[in-house]
N, C-alpha and C positions, 0 to 999 in steps of 0.2 A: 409597817407603814407601806402602803402601795401607792403607785403613781399611775400616770397615764402615758400612753404612746399615741402619737398623732400621725395621721396620714392625710396628705393633701393631694387630690387628683383633679385633673381638668374636668370641668363640667361638660356634658355632651353639647355639641353645637348643631347636631343633625338628628332628626327623629329616626326611630327604628320602627319598621312595620311589624305588626303583630296581629294575632287572630282577634277579630272584633274591634280593632283600632281604626278609627276613621278621622281623617283630616290631619293637617299639619300639627295642630296643638296636641292631638291625641298621640301622634307618633313621637313628638318631643317628650311628652309626659311618660310614654312607654320607655324611651331611652333612659330617662331619669330613674324610673322604677327598676329597670333591669340593673343599672349600676348600683343603686342603693341596696337591692336584694343580694347582689353578688358580694358587696362589701359586708353586709350584715351576716351572710353565710360564713365569712371568714372571721367573724367576731368583732367587726368594726361597728361602732355606733355613730350615726350621722349627727353632727353638731350644728353646722350652718353652711350656707353658701356665701361666698365673698366675691366681690369685684375688686381686683387689685391692680395697681399700675405696674407696668413692666417696661423699662427703658430698653429699647432695642436699637441696633445699629441701622442706619439708613445711608447707603452710599459709602464713600471712603471716609468722610469726616463727620457726617451728621448723625443725629440720633432722633428717634421719635418715641413717644410714650404710647404704648398700646395697653388697653384695659383687658384683663383676663378674668374669666369667671372660673372659680375653683370651688370644690366641695371639700369640707373639712370633716374628717372622721376621727374617732378616738376609741381606744380600748384600754381596759385596766391591765396593768402589768404588776405582777407580784414582785416585791422586793426580794432579792435572794436571801436576805436575812429573815424574811417571814417564814421560810421553810426550814430554817436552821433550828435544830433542837440541841441544847447543850447537854452534855453527858459528863457526869462526875466520874473520873477514872479512879481505879483502886490504887492505894498507896503501893510503892515499889516494894518488892519482897526483899527482906534482909538476907544478904549473902554472908555466910559464915567465913571467917578468916581461917585459912588452912594452918595447921600446926606444923612447926619445924620438926623434921624427922628426929626422933630419939630424945627430944627435950621435954615434950608435953606442954610447951609454951606456944603462944601465938607467934606468928612470924613478925608481927610488929614489935614485939617485946624483945626479940632475939637480937644480939649484937653480932657483928661479923667476927669470925674466929681470928685470933691473933691481934685484935685491936686493943690498944691500951686506952681507948677513949672512955671517958666517963660521961654520964648522961648530962651533967651540968657544965661540961667544958664548952668554951666558946671557940669559934672558928678563928684560926690564925693563919694568914696567908703565908705561903712558902716563899723562899728566896727569890724565885723567878718573878713573882707578882710584885714584890716590894722593890726590886731593882729597875723595873721598867719606868719610863718617863710618864708623867701624868698625861691624860688624854686632853689634847687641845683641839680636837675636831679634825685634825689633819692626819692622814695616814703616816704612821711612823715607819721610817725606812731603816733605822738602826737595828742592830741585832738584839734579839730578845735574850735577856739574862735567864739562864737555867734551861736552855733548850734540851729537850729530852733526847735520850738515845735513839728512840724510834724515829724521831724527826731527822736526826743526823743521818741515820741509816737510809731513810727515804731519799734525802738530798743526795747522798753518795750514789745511790742506785740511779737516780735520774741524771746526775752529771755523767756517770759512766755510760748510760744509754745514749745521751746526747753526743758524747765524744765518739761513740762507735758509728753513729749516723753520719757525722760530719767527715769521718775519715774515709768512708767508702764512697 
């Protein structure tokens, strides 16, 4: 679907001299012809001439209505979707799953070594998760049950580093 683009320009008010043009009417017609040919060269099609009111300021508080002569031009505009051509993309290539070294099985089927888990076991939360208070939307400030050794070591390191900074 295509649309139209419009351009409104002021109509000439003064004639233009030209070769073989005589009289004020001829000069005025020449000015119109030059404007219409210029716009036509840019792809604009003349539609009509209009006389429209224009309210303008007069003095500090007053206003007057002036009548303006304008010329209306239009040209066709292609809708961006008119130039669009859809393209069916090929299906994605299947990527093979790598095998786990030495087993001859796919990585998805292999279980981690040393695990006693069965494929039909359900997840059971550890002690730390069951001893915590239920979430009520407010940040919990009490200690978390089952703090891991790595978190305790990190807290100890930070407390030691903070103590050294305050001593010096």
